[in-house]
C-alpha positions as CSV (number, residue, x, y, z in Angstrom):
1,X,26.9,-31.5,40.3
2,X,28.3,-30.1,37.4
3,X,26.2,-32.3,34.9
4,X,23.3,-32.0,36.3
5,X,23.5,-28.0,36.3
6,X,23.6,-28.8,32.2
7,X,20.5,-31.0,32.3
8,X,18.4,-28.8,34.1
9,X,19.6,-25.9,31.6
10,X,19.0,-27.4,28.6
11,X,15.4,-28.6,30.2
12,X,14.9,-25.0,31.5
13,X,15.5,-23.7,27.7
14,X,13.5,-26.5,26.1
15,X,10.9,-25.6,28.0
16,X,10.7,-21.7,27.1
17,X,11.4,-22.3,23.7
18,X,8.8,-24.5,23.5
19,X,6.2,-21.8,25.8
20,X,7.1,-19.4,23.2
21,X,5.9,-21.8,20.5
22,X,2.5,-22.4,22.4
23,X,2.0,-18.4,23.3
24,X,2.7,-17.7,19.2
25,X,0.1,-20.9,18.3
26,X,-2.5,-18.8,20.5
27,X,-1.6,-15.7,19.0
28,X,-2.2,-16.8,15.2
29,X,-5.3,-18.0,16.5
30,X,-6.2,-15.1,17.8
31,X,-5.7,-12.6,15.5
32,X,-5.5,-14.2,12.3
33,X,-9.7,-13.9,12.2
34,X,-8.7,-10.3,10.7
35,X,-6.7,-11.0,8.5
36,X,-8.1,-10.6,4.9
37,X,-6.7,-12.0,0.8
38,X,-7.2,-8.6,-1.1
39,X,-7.9,-9.5,-4.9
40,X,-8.1,-6.4,-7.4
41,X,-8.4,-6.7,-11.1
42,X,-7.3,-3.5,-13.3
43,X,-8.5,-3.6,-17.5
44,X,-5.2,-1.9,-19.5
45,X,-5.2,-1.1,-23.0
46,X,-1.5,-1.5,-24.6
47,X,-0.3,-1.1,-27.9
48,X,0.2,1.7,-30.2
49,X,-2.2,1.9,-33.5
50,X,-4.5,-1.0,-32.5
51,X,-5.0,-1.0,-28.8
52,X,-5.4,-4.4,-27.0
53,X,-7.1,-4.5,-23.8
54,X,-5.9,-6.9,-20.9
55,X,-6.7,-7.7,-17.5
56,X,-3.9,-7.5,-14.8
57,X,-4.6,-9.2,-11.7
58,X,-2.9,-8.9,-7.9
59,X,-3.1,-10.2,-4.6
60,X,-2.3,-8.6,-1.2
61,X,-3.5,-9.3,2.2
62,X,-4.8,-6.4,4.0
63,X,-6.3,-6.0,7.9
64,X,-9.9,-5.6,9.3
65,X,-9.2,-2.3,11.8
66,X,-13.0,-1.4,12.7
67,X,-16.4,-3.4,13.3
68,X,-18.3,-1.6,10.2
69,X,-16.2,-3.4,7.4
70,X,-12.6,-0.4,7.2
71,X,-9.4,-2.7,6.0
72,X,-6.4,-1.3,5.8
73,X,-3.7,-2.6,2.7
74,X,-1.3,-1.5,0.3
75,X,-2.0,1.2,-2.0
76,X,0.0,-0.2,-4.8
77,X,-2.7,-3.8,-4.4
78,X,-6.0,-1.7,-5.1
79,X,-5.0,2.1,-5.9
80,X,-6.1,1.2,-10.0
81,X,-8.6,-1.6,-9.9
82,X,-11.6,-1.9,-11.4
83,X,-12.7,-4.8,-9.4
84,X,-12.1,-5.1,-5.4
85,X,-12.4,-8.9,-3.6
86,X,-12.6,-9.1,0.1
87,X,-11.4,-13.0,1.0
88,X,-11.8,-13.5,5.4
89,X,-10.8,-16.1,7.0
90,X,-14.2,-18.2,6.9
91,X,-13.7,-18.8,3.0
92,X,-16.7,-16.0,3.0
93,X,-15.4,-13.2,-0.2
94,X,-17.4,-9.5,-1.0
95,X,-16.4,-6.7,-3.1
96,X,-14.9,-3.5,-1.7
97,X,-14.5,-0.3,-2.2
98,X,-11.4,2.4,-2.3
99,X,-12.3,5.0,0.1
100,X,-9.0,6.7,1.0
101,X,-5.8,6.1,0.0
102,X,-1.9,8.0,0.4
103,X,0.0,6.2,-2.5
104,X,3.7,8.5,-1.5
105,X,3.0,6.0,2.1
106,X,1.1,3.2,0.2
107,X,-1.3,2.6,2.7
108,X,-5.2,2.5,1.5
109,X,-8.2,2.1,3.1
110,X,-10.9,-0.3,2.3
111,X,-14.7,-0.3,2.9
112,X,-16.7,-3.5,2.7
113,X,-20.7,-3.7,3.3
114,X,-20.9,-6.8,5.1
115,X,-18.9,-8.3,8.0
116,X,-18.7,-12.1,8.9
117,X,-19.4,-12.6,12.4
118,X,-16.4,-14.8,12.6
119,X,-14.3,-12.3,11.8
120,X,-12.0,-10.3,14.4
121,X,-11.0,-6.6,14.3
122,X,-7.1,-5.9,14.8
123,X,-6.2,-3.4,17.1
124,X,-3.8,-0.6,16.4
125,X,-0.6,-0.5,18.5
126,X,1.8,2.1,19.2
127,X,4.4,2.1,17.1
128,X,6.0,4.5,19.1
129,X,7.1,2.2,21.4
130,X,8.5,-0.7,18.9
131,X,12.3,-1.5,19.3
132,X,15.0,-2.3,17.8
133,X,15.2,-6.8,18.2
134,X,11.7,-6.9,18.9
135,X,10.2,-9.7,18.1
136,X,7.1,-9.8,15.1
137,X,4.9,-12.0,13.0
138,X,3.5,-11.2,9.8
139,X,0.1,-12.5,8.4
140,X,-0.6,-12.8,4.7
141,X,-1.0,-14.5,1.4
142,X,2.6,-14.7,-0.1
143,X,2.1,-16.0,-3.7
144,X,-1.7,-16.6,-3.0
145,X,-1.2,-18.6,0.2
146,X,-3.5,-17.9,2.2
147,X,-3.2,-16.6,6.1
148,X,0.3,-17.8,6.2
149,X,2.4,-17.2,9.4
150,X,5.9,-15.4,9.2
151,X,8.2,-15.2,12.0
152,X,11.3,-12.1,12.6
153,X,12.2,-9.4,14.5
154,X,12.5,-5.6,14.2
155,X,15.9,-4.7,12.2
156,X,15.4,-1.4,11.7
157,X,13.4,2.2,11.3
158,X,13.9,4.3,8.1
159,X,11.8,7.2,6.6
160,X,9.6,6.5,4.1
161,X,11.7,8.3,1.5
162,X,14.8,7.2,2.5
163,X,13.4,3.3,0.7
164,X,11.2,4.7,-2.1
165,X,12.7,8.3,-3.1
166,X,10.7,11.2,-4.7
167,X,7.4,11.9,-2.0
168,X,7.5,8.7,0.4
169,X,6.0,9.8,3.1
170,X,6.0,8.2,6.9
171,X,8.2,6.1,8.9
172,X,8.2,2.6,7.5
173,X,9.6,-1.1,10.3
174,X,12.2,-2.8,8.6
175,X,12.2,-6.6,9.5
176,X,13.8,-10.1,8.5
177,X,10.8,-12.2,9.1
178,X,9.8,-13.9,5.5
179,X,7.4,-11.0,3.2
180,X,7.4,-12.2,-0.6
181,X,4.5,-10.7,-3.4
182,X,1.1,-11.5,-1.8
183,X,1.8,-10.3,2.1
184,X,1.6,-6.6,0.5
185,X,-1.0,-5.0,2.9
186,X,-0.7,-7.8,5.7
187,X,-0.7,-7.0,9.1
188,X,3.2,-7.0,11.2
189,X,1.9,-7.9,15.2
190,X,3.9,-7.6,17.9
191,X,4.0,-10.2,20.5
192,X,0.9,-8.9,21.9
193,X,-1.6,-9.1,19.0
194,X,-1.4,-5.4,18.2
195,X,-0.7,-4.3,14.5
196,X,2.9,-2.6,15.1
197,X,3.1,-1.9,10.7
198,X,1.8,-2.7,7.4
199,X,3.5,-4.9,5.1
200,X,4.5,-2.5,1.9
201,X,7.2,-4.0,0.3
202,X,10.6,-5.7,-0.3
203,X,13.9,-5.5,-1.4
204,X,15.1,-7.9,-3.1
205,X,17.0,-9.1,-6.3
206,X,15.7,-12.7,-7.0
207,X,11.9,-11.9,-6.7
208,X,12.1,-13.7,-3.4
209,X,12.3,-12.6,0.3
210,X,15.6,-11.8,1.0
211,X,15.0,-11.0,4.3
212,X,15.1,-6.8,4.0
213,X,11.4,-6.7,4.2
214,X,9.4,-2.7,5.3
215,X,5.8,-1.6,7.1
216,X,4.5,1.6,7.0
217,X,4.6,2.3,10.9
218,X,1.2,1.8,12.6
219,X,0.8,5.4,14.0
220,X,1.5,6.7,9.8
221,X,-1.3,4.2,9.5
222,X,-3.7,6.1,12.1
223,X,-2.6,9.7,11.1
224,X,-2.5,9.6,7.5
225,X,-5.6,7.2,6.9
226,X,-7.9,7.0,9.8
227,X,-7.3,10.8,11.8
228,X,-7.0,12.6,8.1
229,X,-9.2,12.5,5.2
230,X,-7.2,10.7,2.7
231,X,-8.5,11.7,-0.8
232,X,-8.3,8.5,-3.5
233,X,-7.8,9.9,-6.8
234,X,-8.2,6.4,-8.4
235,X,-4.7,7.2,-10.6
236,X,-1.6,5.1,-10.6
237,X,1.4,7.7,-11.7
238,X,4.9,7.8,-11.5
239,X,7.6,11.0,-10.9
240,X,9.6,12.1,-13.7
241,X,12.5,14.4,-13.3
242,X,15.7,15.0,-13.8
243,X,17.4,13.9,-17.0
244,X,13.5,11.8,-17.4
245,X,11.4,14.9,-17.8
246,X,14.1,16.5,-20.1
247,X,14.2,13.4,-22.6
248,X,10.3,14.1,-22.1
249,X,10.0,17.4,-22.8
250,X,8.4,18.0,-19.8
251,X,8.4,22.2,-19.5
252,X,9.0,21.6,-15.9
253,X,11.4,20.3,-13.0
254,X,8.6,17.8,-12.2
255,X,5.5,15.6,-13.1
256,X,3.6,13.1,-12.9
257,X,3.1,10.9,-15.7
258,X,-0.7,9.0,-15.8
259,X,0.4,5.5,-15.8
260,X,-3.5,3.9,-15.2
261,X,-6.7,4.8,-13.2
262,X,-9.7,3.2,-11.7
263,X,-12.7,3.4,-14.1
264,X,-15.6,5.8,-12.1
265,X,-12.9,7.3,-10.1
266,X,-11.9,11.1,-10.0
267,X,-8.5,10.8,-12.4
268,X,-11.4,8.9,-15.1
269,X,-14.1,11.4,-14.6
270,X,-11.8,14.2,-14.9
271,X,-10.7,13.0,-18.4
272,X,-6.9,12.2,-17.6
273,X,-5.6,9.5,-20.6
274,X,-2.9,6.7,-19.6
275,X,-0.7,5.4,-20.6
276,X,-0.5,2.6,-23.3
277,X,3.0,1.6,-24.5
278,X,5.7,-0.1,-22.3
279,X,9.2,0.4,-22.3
280,X,12.1,-0.2,-20.3
281,X,14.1,3.1,-18.8
282,X,16.9,2.2,-16.5
283,X,15.9,-1.0,-15.2
284,X,12.0,0.2,-14.5
285,X,9.0,-0.4,-16.8
286,X,7.2,2.6,-18.1
287,X,3.8,3.3,-19.8
288,X,4.3,6.0,-21.6
289,X,2.1,7.9,-24.0
290,X,-0.5,9.4,-21.6
291,X,-0.7,13.1,-19.8
292,X,2.0,13.8,-17.5
293,X,-0.3,16.4,-14.7
294,X,2.3,19.4,-14.5
295,X,-0.5,20.8,-11.6
296,X,-3.9,20.9,-9.6
297,X,-5.5,23.7,-8.3
298,X,-2.7,25.9,-9.6
299,X,-0.1,24.3,-7.3
300,X,2.7,23.1,-9.3
301,X,4.3,19.4,-8.9
302,X,7.5,21.5,-9.7
303,X,7.4,23.1,-6.5
304,X,9.2,20.9,-3.6
305,X,6.2,21.6,-1.4
306,X,4.0,21.1,-4.7
307,X,2.7,17.2,-3.5
308,X,2.7,18.1,0.3
309,X,0.1,21.1,-0.6
310,X,-1.9,19.1,-3.1
311,X,-2.8,16.5,-0.8
312,X,-3.6,19.0,1.8
313,X,-5.7,20.3,-0.8
314,X,-7.3,17.4,-2.0
315,X,-8.4,16.2,1.7
316,X,-10.1,19.8,2.6
317,X,-12.4,19.5,-0.5
318,X,-16.3,18.6,-0.4
319,X,-18.7,16.6,-2.4
320,X,-19.3,19.6,-4.7
321,X,-16.3,21.3,-5.0
322,X,-14.2,21.3,-8.5
323,X,-10.4,20.8,-9.1
324,X,-8.7,21.6,-11.9
325,X,-5.6,20.5,-12.7
326,X,-3.4,21.0,-15.7
327,X,-1.5,18.6,-18.0
328,X,0.8,17.7,-20.9
329,X,-1.1,15.9,-23.6
330,X,1.1,15.2,-26.7
331,X,3.3,18.3,-26.6
332,X,0.2,20.0,-25.5
333,X,-0.8,21.7,-22.6
334,X,-4.4,21.9,-21.8
335,X,-6.5,22.2,-18.6
336,X,-9.1,19.5,-17.0
337,X,-11.6,20.4,-14.3
338,X,-14.3,18.0,-12.3
339,X,-16.9,18.2,-9.4
340,X,-16.8,15.8,-7.0
341,X,-19.2,13.3,-6.1
342,X,-20.9,12.3,-2.9
343,X,-18.6,9.0,-3.0
344,X,-15.2,10.8,-3.2
């Protein structure tokens, strides 16, 4: 009898595992048409006396969240891109543009004009109900390999600032699902097929997955991108403070060093200049030689709440409104002004 019970238990376990695998396969087939691959290009100048132009290409993932072509992805994939293309599961590729971005939470909203009939619209779930230990799965393009499935669990919750430092906004879900470059911006699903997170980053010492992946919660995506107006400036910046601020002779405690920008973006139209000289400082590669933004609309980045106030101010602007910023350029403080257009 004990042997019979043991065999019966083994059969039940195998049957349960087989059913779970079948359920996951069905889930993948249902939600995969909502996942897209994103390719972006940015033209940058590098050098000192003789500038050389080169193209930076990035590959990421995203998820369709509306029938009119809105796609959520990671800000670092598209923030300063000059050209963005989105590929759907059926192989069709269309151009996209950024219509909203919150770099401090590493999320951005794209818009495409044409959505194939075979595409599916993903549903954003309630990430407040996600529990540690809950199974999840990610679909993305690790190392450019499109629509790859990765399975794991929720490991922890973190405040954005605990992981990213500086002005990290929002909340992050930590997962042990295998995530690599190219997964950025892709969806993290629960086993109801709802998006509970948008993949943001991994912590690794090898460059590959080590079980430390992070996704911005779906509720933060909903609040920061869909419910509020997230102003896209097209600027890729780096917060300079402390010893580095003193080293660069910045006349206040904190400033935003311009690393790059998208052509035609508000940042480009206002006349900002990006850096051109790559240097390694404390293990990070920075682009020096560009402007350092000190304040926006009279709101200083040296203030502890400066970034939040600037964010709120920009989000409330309308086409025709003007924006004035103060920057440090070649050791001198200057002011730049632009008027927002209909597309901003």
